[in-house]
N, C-alpha and C positions, 0 to 999 in steps of 0.2 A: 336292303343292304344293311350290312352289319355296321354298327358304330365302332369307331376305332377304340381299341381298349385303352384304358387309362394306364400309363406307364409310370410307376412310382420312381422317385429319384433315389438311386442307391447311394449309400454312404461311401462306397468306393469310388463313385464319380465325383465326390466333393473335392474342392481344391484344397490345397494345403492352408492351414491356419497362418494368420499374420505372424504369430510368435514363431512358428516353425520356419516361415520365410525369412524372418529377421535373423534367427539363428544361423540358418544356412549361409546367408549373405555375410554375417560376421565371421563366420569360419573361413569363408573364401577370402575375405579381406585380410584376415591374419595370415593365412597361408601365403598370399601374394606378397604381403609385407616381410614375411620370413625370407621369401626369395630375394627381395631387395637387400635385406640385411645380409644374406649369404653372399651376394654379389660384392657388397662393400668389404666384407671380411676377406673374401678370396682375393680382391683387388689389393688390399692392404698387404696380405701375405706375399703376393706376387711382386709387389714393390719392394718390400723388405728383403725378399730372397733374390731379387735381381735375376729373374728367370729369363731364358731366351724367348724371343718373340713377344717380348713385353709390349711392343708397339701394336700388336695384333689383339692381345688379350685385354688390355685397359679400355680401349673403345667399346669392345663388346661387352665388358662389365658395366661401362658408363651407360650404354644404351639400356641395359637391364635395369640399372638403378633409376633412370629417368622414365622409361616407358612403363615399367611394371606398376609404380605407384599411380600413374594416370589411369591405367586399365583397372587397377584395383578400386579406385574411387568410382569409376564409371559402373563397374560390375556390382559394387555394394549398393549403389543407389538405384539400381534397375531391379524391378520386380519380375518374377517368372512370367512367361507368355501366357496369354488367356488360353484356356482349354479348348475353346470352340475353333472348329476349322474354318479357314478363310472363306470356303465355298458354302458354308451352312446356309447363308441367305438365299443362294441360288437354289438349293434343294427345297428350302422352305417355300420359296415362291412357286415351284412346281407342285408341291402338295396343295397349296392354296388354289391353283388353277384346277386341280382335280376335285377339290372339296365342294364346289358348288353343286355337283351331282347329288349331294346329300341334302340340298335345299329344295330340290325339285319335288313337286307333288307326286303322289304314288302313280298317277297315270303318266307323268312325264319321264319318270325314271326308266332306264333300260331294264328289262327283266326277261327272264327265260319263259318261253312258252312251251309247255309240255303237253303234247298231244296224247290223248288216251287211245287213239286209233292206231292199229299196226299198219 
């Protein structure tokens, strides 16, 4: 039987660097806090202008000002998920059960018998 070929690790399979992850999380945090500031400014404008349906708009903006910062902190402290698939261990276990065939002696291994007679 053939040995399994060595599979090199490709650079495209490498995970994102720590600095890139931090930069991405910082940008997401700043964008979400920008949404919070926008909710605050829009709420102040609506109150100053005494718009109709103010009783509907202010609670919606207040929820935005309270929920968005909480989500921003959670997402800023969270790292990206691991690249491995959840079922990778199951597939690896199957390969390991098939692997003992490689450890058999030459006589014990299954092999083709080719007859030279027609």
